[in-house]
N, C-alpha and C positions, 0 to 999 in steps of 0.2 A: 811531120807535124804531129805533136803529141796532144794537142788540145783535145779533150773529150767533151762531147757536145751536150751542153745545155741543162738546165733545171727544166723538169717537166717532160712530157712525152712527145709533144709536137715540135718538129724542127722546120716548120713551114716558113717560107720566105715572108719577110715582114719589113715594112718601111722603117728606116732608122728614126730615132728620136728627133725631134726638132732642134734646130740650132738656136742657141741662146744668143739673142741680140742685145748687147749691153746698151743701156742709156744712162742719164744722169738723175734719173727720178728716184731710183731706189738706193737705200743705204745698205741692204742685204738682199741676197738672192739666194733661194733654195735651189740647188742644181739638180736635185733627183728627178724632176719631170723631163730633163734633158739628157738623162744618162741611159746608156745601154750597158748591160753587164753579161758576163759569161762565167761559167764555173768550170775549173779543172778538178776532175774528181781524183786525179793522181797528184797527191800533195808533194811528190818529188819531181814533178814535171819540170823539164828544162826550157819550157816555152819562154819567149822573151818578147818584149814590145815590138821588135822587128818582125816577128811572126805575124802579129796582128796587123801591122801597117802594110804588109806586102799583100794581103788577100783582099784588101779593099771591100768590093761589094759582096764578095762571097762570104765576107764576115757575117753579114746579115742572114745569108742563106743557111750558114752553119750554126750560128749563135743566135739564141733566143733573147730578146730585149724585153724590158718592162717599163711601163710608165705609171705604175700604180703607187709610186712613193713608198712602197712598203719597206724594201731593202733590209729585210730581216730574214736570216736563213737558218737560225737555230744554232745548236752547238755543233761545230764542224771544223775540221783542220783543212778542208779543201782551199785551194787557191781561187780567189775571186779576182776577176778583171772588170774594170769599169771604164767607159769610154764617153766623152762628151765633147762637143764642138761649140766654140764661142766666136761670134762676129763682133769685134771690138770697134767696128766702124762707126756705130752710133753713140759712142761714148767719147768725151773729151778727156776723161781720167784714165791714166795709164796704170796707176797703182791700185792693185786690189790685193786682198789676203784671203787665201783659201783655208777654211777651217774643216778639219777631217775629224770626225767624232764617231764613237765615244772615246774616251782616254784609255780604255783598257784594251784596245786593238794591239796585238802583239808587233805587227810588222805592216807598214804601209809605204809604199814607194810610188811616188808621183813622177811621171815622165813629162817633162816640160818640153815643148817643141821649140827648136832653135831656128835661127834664120837660114842655116845651111840644110834644113831638113832633117837633122839628127834630133835625138831626144836626150836632155840631161836628166838623170835620176836624182830625185831629192827624197831621202829617206827620213821617216818619222816612225812612231810606234813606241810603246812602253818597254819594248826589248831593245831599243836603240838609246844609247846614253844621251842624256839631256846636253851635255856639252857638245855633242856632234850635230844637234838639230839646228836648222836654220833660224828657228825662233825658240828661246829658251823660256817657255811658259808652260803652264799646266795643260793648255790645249795643244793639239796637234795644228801648228799654223805654218803655212807656206806663203811667203810673199811671192806674187806673180806679176810680171809686167805685161800689159795688154797694149803696149805701144806698137800696133801693127795695123796694116791696111788689108790684111788677108785672113781667112778663116784659121782658127788655131784649135788643133784637136789634142786633147789631153788623155793620157792613159793613167789609170791607177791600179796597182797591184796590191791587194790585202790579203794577209793570212793571219789567223789568230787560233789559239787553243780554247778560247772561251766561246762566247756567243758571237756570231757573225752578224752584227748589225752595223748600218752605216748611215751617217748623215754628212752631207756636203753642203757647205754654205759659203757664198762668196760675199766678202765684207768690204766695205770702205774702212779705211784704217781708223779714221776718227769714230765711226760707228762701232767698230769692234771694241775700241778702248773704252767708250762709254758703257757698253753692255757688259763687258767683262768686269769693269769697276763696280757696276751695280750687282752683278752675280757674286763677286768676292765679298762685297759688303753684306749681302744677305747671308752667304755662308759664314761670314765672320760672326754675325749676330747669332746664327744658329749654334756655332761652336762655342761661343761665349755663354749662351744659355746653358749648354750641355755641361760646361765646366762649373758654372755656378751651381747648377742642380747636384753635379758630383760632390762639390764642397759641401753643400748643405747635407747630403745623404751621408758623406763620410764622417762628418762631425757628429751627426746623429748616432751613427754606428759606433763611433769610439765612445760616445757618452753612454749609450745604452747597452753596448757589447751585444748587439743582435746581428746575425748574418744577413737579415733582410735588406738592411740599408747598405752593406758592403756590395750584395749582389746587384742592387739597383745602380750603384756606382759603376760596377763592372760592366753591366749591361749598356749603359749610356756611353762609357768609354769604347766598348766595341762598336757601338752604333756610330760614334764619331770616326773610329778608325775605318769603318766601311765606307762612310761618306768621303773621307779623305782619299782612300784608294781609288774609289770609283770615279772621283772627279779630278784625278791627277795631282793633287796637293801633295801626296806622299812623295812622288818623284821630285817635285819642286823643292820640298823642305828637307827630306830625310836621306835620300840615296840618289844623288844626281847621276853618278856613273855606276850604279849597281841595279841594272834593270831587272835582274832576276827577282828582286824582292817584291815587284809589283804585283805578280800573280800570287806570290806567298801571302801577302798581307790581305789581298782580297779573299783568299780561301780561308785564312785563319780568322778574320773578322767575321766572316759569314758563319763559320762553324761555331765561333764563340757566341754569337747572338743565338744561334739554335740551342746551344748548350745552356746558356744563362736563363732563357725563357722558362724552361720547366723548373730550373733551379729556384727562381723566384717564387714560382707557384708552390713549391714545396715548403719554402721558408714562410710563406704568408698564410697558406691555407692549412699546413700540417696534415695532409690527407692520410697519412699513415694511421692516424687514430680512428678514422672512419671507414676508409677504403684502402686496406693495405695493398690490394692488387693495383689500384690506380697509382699509389705511391712507388710501387715497383716498376710500372711503365715509365714514369717520370725518370726514375733512376737510370733505366736502360737507356732512354733518349738522351740523357746527360752523358753517359759513358761513350755512347757512339759518336755523339757530336765532338766530345773531347778528344777521342781518338782521331777524328777528322781534322781538328785543329792541330794536333800534334804532327800528324802526317803532312799538313801544309807547311809547318815550320820546318820539316825535315826535307822539304823540296819536292813534295808530291801533292800539289794544289788540286789538280784534276777539277777545274771548275765546274764541269758537268756533274760530278758526284755530288757537290754541294746541293744541287736542285734535287737529285734523286733522293738524298737523305732528308733535307730539310722540308721539303714540300709535305711528304706524308706525316712527318713529325709535327708540323704545324697543324695540319688537319686533326691529328689525334689529340694534341693539346687543346685546341678549341672544344673538341668533343668532351674532354675530360672536364674542363671547366664548366661546361653546361651540366655534366653529372654532379659536380660538387655544389651546383646551385641549391640542390635540395638541403644541403647541410649548412653551408655559409653563404647565403644569397647575396649579401652586401658585398663581401670580400670578392666572390666570384665575379659579380658584376664589375667591380673595379678593375679587376685583372683583365676581363674581356674588353673593357673600354681602353685599357691601357695597350693591349697588344693587337687589337683589331685593326687600327690604321696601318700599322707595320704589316700585318698579315695580308691585308687587301693590296698594299703597294707591292708587296713580294709577288703576289699572285699576278698583278698587273705587268710587272717587269718580266716575270718568267714567261707569261703569255706572249710578250714581245721577243723574249729570247729565243723562244720555240717557234717563231714566225706565225703566231697566231693573230697577233696584233702589229700594226705598223710602228715604226719609230717616229714618234711625234712628241709634241710638248708634254703630254700627259704620261706617257710611258717613260719619259725621260727625266721629267722634274716633279713628279707626283710624290715620290718618295721624300725628297727634302721638304716638301711642303707639309706632308703627314708628320715628319719629324718635328717641324716647327710647332705643329699643333700638339704633338705628343709630349714635348718637354714641359709646357706649363702644367699639363695633366699629371706628369710624373712628379712634379714639385708639390701639387695638390695632394697626391697619393701619400707621399712622404709626410707631409703636414698632418694629414688625417691619421696616419699611423702614429706619429708622435703624439697627437692628442689622445689617441687611445691609450698609449702608454702612460701619458701624463695622468689621466683619469684613474688608471689602475695604481700609479704611484701614490696619488693623493688618498685614494681608498685605503691603500696599505699604510700610509702614514697616519690616517685617522684611527685605524685598528691599533697601530703602534702607540699612539699617544693616550688611547684609552687603556692599553695594557699598562703603560707607565704610570698613569694616574691612579689605577686600581692597585698597583704594586706599592706605590708611595703611601697609600692609605693603609693597606695591609701591614706594611712595615711599621708604620707609626703606631698602629693599634697593638701590634705584638710586642713591641719594645716595652711598653708600660707594664703589662702583667709579667713580662719576663723579668724585669727590674725587680718588681715586688717579690716574685717567687725567688729570685736569687738572694735578694736581702733576707728574706724570711728563713731560707734554708741556712744561710750563714749564721743567723742568730741561734737557731736550733742546734747548729754543729757546735757553737761555742758553749752553749748550756749543757750539752750532754756529752762533751769530749772527756770530761773526767769521770763521770758516772757510767758511761756506756762507750768505752773505747772500742768495742767490737763493731760499732756502727760507722767508724771512720771509713772503711773501704766503700761503703754504700754512698756516704756523703760525697766521696771523691768521684764515684761514677755519675752521681746526679749532677755534680758540678760540670763534669766533662760534657754531659748531655746538654746542660743549659749553654755551655760555651759553644757547642757545636751548633745549636739552635740560633744563638746570636750570630755566629758565623755565616750561617745560611741567609739571615736577614740582611747582613752587611753585603754579602755576595750579590743578593738581589738588587740592593740599592747601588752597588758598584756597576752592575750591568747597566741600570738605567742611566747613570752618569756617563758611562762609556759610549751609550748610544746617543746621548744627547749633547754633551759637553766635551767629549773627548778624555784623554787620559792626561792628568797633571802630575808629572813625576817629581820625586825627591829622592834621587839616587844617592847611594853610598856603597862602600865596599861590604858586600855580605860574605858570610861563611857558607858556601853551598850545603855543606853537610848539616848545619844548623838549620837551613832553609828547608831541606828534605825532612828532617825530624819534625819540624812544625807542621808541615803538610801531611805526614804520616799521622800525627796526633789528631788533627782537624779532620782528616778524611775517615779515620777510624776503620781501617780495613780489617774485616773479620773473615773467618772461614765461611764459604769455601774458597775465598780469595787470599792471596798471599802477596805482600808487597815487599819487594827486595830492592834495596837502595845501594848503588855503587857510585862512589866518587873518586875520580883519579886524583892523585895528589897535586898534579899541576893544574887542575881545573876547580880547586876548592875556594877560590875567590872570584866573586862576580860583582861588577859595578852595576847596581840596579836599584830600583824602588822596591823595597822589601814588600810592602803592602800589595802593589800591583803584581809583581812577579809571583808572590805567593798565591794571589787569587787566580792567576792563569795556570799554575801548576795544579792547584786544587780542582779547577774545572777539568783539566785533562785526566787526572787520577780518578775523579768521580765518574767521567765518562767511561774510562776503562772498566770501572767496577760495574756500571749499569749496563754497558754493552757486551759484557762477559757473563751472561746470566747463569752459566753453568759452573762458574768459578775459574780459577786458574791463576797462574802467576802474573803479576804486574811488575814490571821492571822499570825503576826510575834511576836513570844514570846521568853521569856528567863526565865529559872528558874535553881535552884540548885538541883542537884540529885545525890547522891553517890559521893560527891566530884568532881562533874563535872558540868560546866555550859553548859546547854542544850539549844541550840537555835533552834526553830522549825519554819518552814514556812509551812502553812497549806492552801490549796485551795480547791475549789469545782468543779475543771474542769474535763477533760476526763480521768485523771488517767493513769495508765500504765497496759497493760496486764500482768496477773500473771506469765505467762511463759517466760516473757521478762524482769523481774526484775533483773535477775542475770547479765545482760550485760549493765544495765542502765548507769553505770559510765564508760563504755568502750569508748575509743576515737572514734569519728566519728559514733557513734551508736545512731540511733533514733528508737523509738519504732514504731511498724507497724501502730497503729492508728494515730500517728503524721505524718507518711509518706503519709498515704492514704488521708489526708486532705491538699489539695494543698494550702490553705490559711496560713498554719502553716509552715512558712519557717524556715530553720535552717540547720546546718551541724553536729550537735552532739557533739559539743565541750564544750558547757557551763557546763554541769554536771561533765565532765572530769576535767575541771579547777577547779570547786568547790572542788572535791575530792582531787585534788592535793594541794590545799591550805590548807584543813583540815588536810591532812596527814603531810604536813610540819609543822603544829602547834603541832603535836603529838596527834591529835584528831581522831575521826571516824565519819563517816556519814552513815545513814541507811535510807532506803525508806520503808514506809509502806502505804497500802491504806487507804484512809479516809473513815471510815464506811459510812458516808453520801454521799460519791462520791468525787473523787479527789484524791489528793496526800498529804502526810505528809513526809517532810524531816526533820530529826533530825540530829543536828550537836553537838558532844559531845566534849568539850574543857576541859583540866585539869584546875581546879579551883586554879591556882597559882597567888596570889595576892602579 
């Protein structure tokens, strides 16, 4: 006999648990008050149900029993045996269903007594394929027939790699059907709310391109996956005959929630600007939890490890949110309210898993209830963040409109004296051409300066139009070399800068709007001059590549920091190295206008760093001649 004796220290003799006498007054009966249990500390023991039936009364001398309804033994791989006796004589109903819970038990074998005194094994558990179970539902359900006039003793063998908790309930079929329908309806509402919140958050993230909304969506999906796995829906819907995925998904979803929680804190609070060390702690937590999620996917779920990692991480995160209260009290409070229900429920369930609390309604269903409360709050949090973004957008829009109005007034006021000056200069040139021919070069330079000033005013107006009304094209076939010459004349590149133009023969024709494409190239060349304060060569080239005319503007200036290239073409964005240099004035509109013009032509623009220092802007246009 290989049975190792009992939980606890005492092995004293005790009376067996009372016999369950069925009657017709109850629709469901909790079996735990009528159950004896024992534990084999050798997980590879060969003990069988026959060993237990043979020892009869000595079973109680050797094995300790419990009537405290706790039935929670913590994380263990030991084999647990349970026994109870039913007297069916007081009931006229023969058919009952036995529910064995929770749904993440690896293996549970019920030994049903037969008329000849033998026992028929009925196996369930999430490591047993759904198609081989007596009842193909998300619960471990075994129909039993109590049509007998004698006492019936049942034995149950349970073994799991996760937490060893047990619930045993005897149901009337119609009562079970009604209860499980209600449960499925409530879970359906919960999953529907989660999906609706995910859609709202995803649309917000796509619209605003901010990681916070995507992280909220991922967090909710991981939460839904955890509820699916812990309640058996994953086996019912996803992998009916691949039971190894049950532990994998439970581990993965738990680690994913643990990783996404600090990630949301980073995205929402930006602690690196105030407490770099707190941010570093958050990052370490994310890395550790992500590694745990990957390990689960690779087949190393280790459910106990989830608790060892997630519990201290959740405590640390709550503490860090309290520290951030000093800097961002409102946002810190919102996140505390968001995560506290889950934090509390995880603590409650872990207390049950470690046998500190019994398995009852609150330790089993409190987390879904908390999630139902948490989802509307999450929608509120997303809406509040959207409102904040909307206010910032409206404020920026008002500033932009003020800038446009001021720009329009200045342009209008400058054009009048500019026209008067140009006309007066032309009259003076005509009157002095014969008598003072040596002044002709000076008149030419003056006219060029007036033309450049007029071009600057036009460019300012064009930028206003592009920001407000978009680009209206009048395309035609252009000679690229002539386009480059006009750009060089208007940009007026002087020492210490040098402009070199190169046009490949097969790329000398471009179908585009001369006005807008010239405006875009002037912006790029002007930027090359401005952001190369020490001078250098500016290369303006055109070549044919893959049925595209590629126009490149290359400089040897200050370049763009690698971590800022993604925002380079955003409206009103300026790279940090340009902002830090007070001599490099600008409002961050030029490159946005360039991209607008290129997009309107059906082309694309890309930035890449110049290996020798500086920037390279490549403009790709369809080669339609």
